[in-house]
ZAMARGU-4260 file (C-alpha; in steps of 0.2 Angstrom, whole numbers, plus 5000, padded with zeros to 4 digits):
<rodrens>
0) 4986/5152/5277 | 4998/5156/5291 | 4992/5141/5301 | 4995/5130/5286 | 5013/5137/5284
5) 5016/5134/5303 | 5010/5116/5301 | 5022/5113/5287 | 5036/5121/5297 | 5034/5109/5311
10) 5048/5096/5310 | 5055/5101/5294 | 5072/5094/5289 | 5080/5103/5275 | 5094/5097/5263
15) 5100/5109/5250 | 5108/5102/5234 | 5118/5114/5225 | 5119/5105/5208 | 5100/5105/5206
20) 5096/5121/5215 | 5082/5112/5225 | 5077/5110/5243 | 5072/5093/5249 | 5061/5093/5265
25) 5055/5079/5276 | 5039/5085/5284 | 5025/5079/5296 | 5007/5084/5291 | 4992/5084/5302
30) 4976/5076/5296 | 4969/5093/5289 | 4985/5098/5280 | 4985/5081/5272 | 4967/5083/5266
35) 4971/5100/5259 | 4986/5093/5249 | 4976/5079/5243 | 4962/5090/5236 | 4975/5102/5228
40) 4983/5086/5221 | 4967/5080/5214 | 4960/5097/5208 | 4976/5101/5197 | 4979/5083/5192
45) 4997/5083/5201 | 5008/5067/5203 | 5012/5069/5221 | 5011/5079/5237 | 5027/5088/5233
50) 5019/5096/5217 | 5004/5100/5228 | 5014/5109/5240 | 5023/5119/5226 | 5006/5123/5218
55) 4999/5129/5235 | 5014/5140/5237 | 5013/5146/5220 | 4994/5151/5223 | 4996/5159/5240
60) 5015/5162/5243 | 5014/5180/5236 | 5004/5185/5252 | 5019/5181/5263 | 5034/5183/5252
65) 5036/5195/5237 | 5044/5187/5221 | 5060/5195/5215 | 5059/5205/5199 | 5069/5198/5185
70) 5083/5208/5177 | 5074/5209/5160 | 5058/5216/5169 | 5069/5230/5178 | 5077/5235/5162
75) 5060/5236/5154 | 5053/5247/5168 | 5068/5258/5167 | 5067/5260/5148 | 5048/5265/5150
80) 5053/5278/5163 | 5067/5285/5152 | 5055/5287/5137 | 5042/5295/5149 | 5054/5308/5155
85) 5061/5311/5138 | 5043/5315/5132 | 5035/5324/5147 | 5050/5329/5158 | 5045/5332/5176
90) 5029/5340/5172 | 5015/5338/5185 | 4997/5335/5181 | 4983/5346/5188 | 4969/5339/5198
95) 4957/5343/5184 | 4968/5334/5171 | 4968/5319/5182 | 4949/5320/5184 | 4947/5321/5166
100) 4958/5305/5163 | 4949/5295/5176 | 4932/5300/5169 | 4926/5309/5185 | 4919/5324/5177
</rodrens>
């Protein structure tokens, strides 16, 4: 994975367009990287190698960079936390209660 990213990073020329919020990159691929992209392109019935690169990054990018949480997701988590503390307060669970919930006993 890391080797593939390093290959993509080799000779990348990036142009940022602010009106489309896209990054255009001109890249040089070695033979193996080209084969990998062709397989991804064929497997997922994609139009071009750009879509294949995006699919590859969608599949394996979280191993390198974590996605940012959306505002709606953060609000939902905070609401769940608020409801939990409203119902249970700061009560701690005993080891026996945890074992019972996990089905260990």
